[in-house]
C-alpha positions in Angstrom: 5.1 -75.5 0.8 3.2 -73.9 -2.0 0.9 -72.3 0.5 3.7 -70.7 2.4 5.3 -69.4 -0.8 2.0 -68.0 -1.9 1.5 -66.3 1.5 5.0 -64.8 1.4 4.4 -63.5 -2.1 1.1 -61.8 -1.2 2.8 -60.0 1.7 5.7 -58.9 -0.5 3.6 -57.6 -3.4 2.7 -54.3 -1.6 6.4 -53.7 -1.2 7.1 -54.2 -4.9 4.5 -51.7 -6.0 6.0 -48.4 -7.3 4.2 -45.2 -6.4 4.4 -42.9 -9.4 3.9 -39.8 -7.2 6.9 -40.6 -4.9 10.2 -39.1 -5.9 13.4 -41.1 -5.1 17.1 -40.4 -5.9 17.5 -43.7 -7.7 20.7 -44.8 -9.4 21.5 -41.4 -10.8 21.5 -39.9 -7.3 23.8 -42.6 -6.1 26.2 -42.1 -8.9 26.3 -38.3 -8.3 26.8 -38.9 -4.6 29.6 -41.4 -5.2 31.3 -39.1 -7.6 31.2 -36.2 -5.2 32.5 -38.4 -2.4 35.4 -39.5 -4.6 36.2 -35.9 -5.6 36.3 -34.9 -1.9 38.6 -37.8 -1.1 41.0 -36.9 -4.0 41.0 -33.2 -2.9 41.8 -34.2 0.7 44.7 -36.4 -0.4 46.0 -33.6 -2.5 45.7 -31.1 0.3 47.5 -33.4 2.7 50.3 -33.8 0.2 50.7 -30.1 -0.3 50.4 -29.3 3.4 53.3 -31.7 4.0 55.5 -29.5 1.7 54.8 -26.4 3.8 57.7 -25.2 6.0 56.4 -23.8 9.3 59.7 -22.5 10.6 59.7 -18.8 11.3 62.6 -16.4 10.5 64.7 -15.3 13.4 63.7 -11.6 13.9 65.6 -11.0 17.2 68.5 -9.2 15.4 66.5 -6.5 13.7 63.8 -4.0 14.4 60.5 -5.2 15.6 58.6 -6.7 12.7 61.4 -6.8 10.1 64.2 -9.3 9.4 67.8 -8.0 9.2 68.1 -8.6 5.5 64.8 -6.8 4.8 66.3 -3.5 6.0 68.9 -3.3 3.2 66.2 -4.1 0.6 63.9 -1.3 1.9 66.8 1.2 2.1 68.0 0.4 -1.4 64.6 1.0 -3.0 63.7 4.2 -1.1 62.6 7.1 -3.4 62.2 5.0 -6.6 58.9 4.4 -8.2 58.0 1.1 -10.0 58.3 2.8 -13.4 61.9 4.1 -13.0 64.7 2.0 -14.2 68.3 2.2 -13.0 70.6 3.9 -15.5 73.6 1.8 -16.6 76.9 3.2 -15.5 79.9 3.0 -17.7 
């Protein structure tokens, strides 16, 4: 039995040698990769939650002009001619 163990060890010794000129990612590379994978997973979960809150229903624009909703017309007509710096004077 000792001979087979000795033979096995001599075959595994070349696998155990470390080449100083060979660059490997090592433990730090694995930790960085795992952290990035965890960050992507958390971001995907968050995006999925936020996309669930989005309302995809469109406003009914058949009653107004093409491209505007009926309540948008009053807003546009009420602000015509005013600049952003002008304030409405109080009446009284």
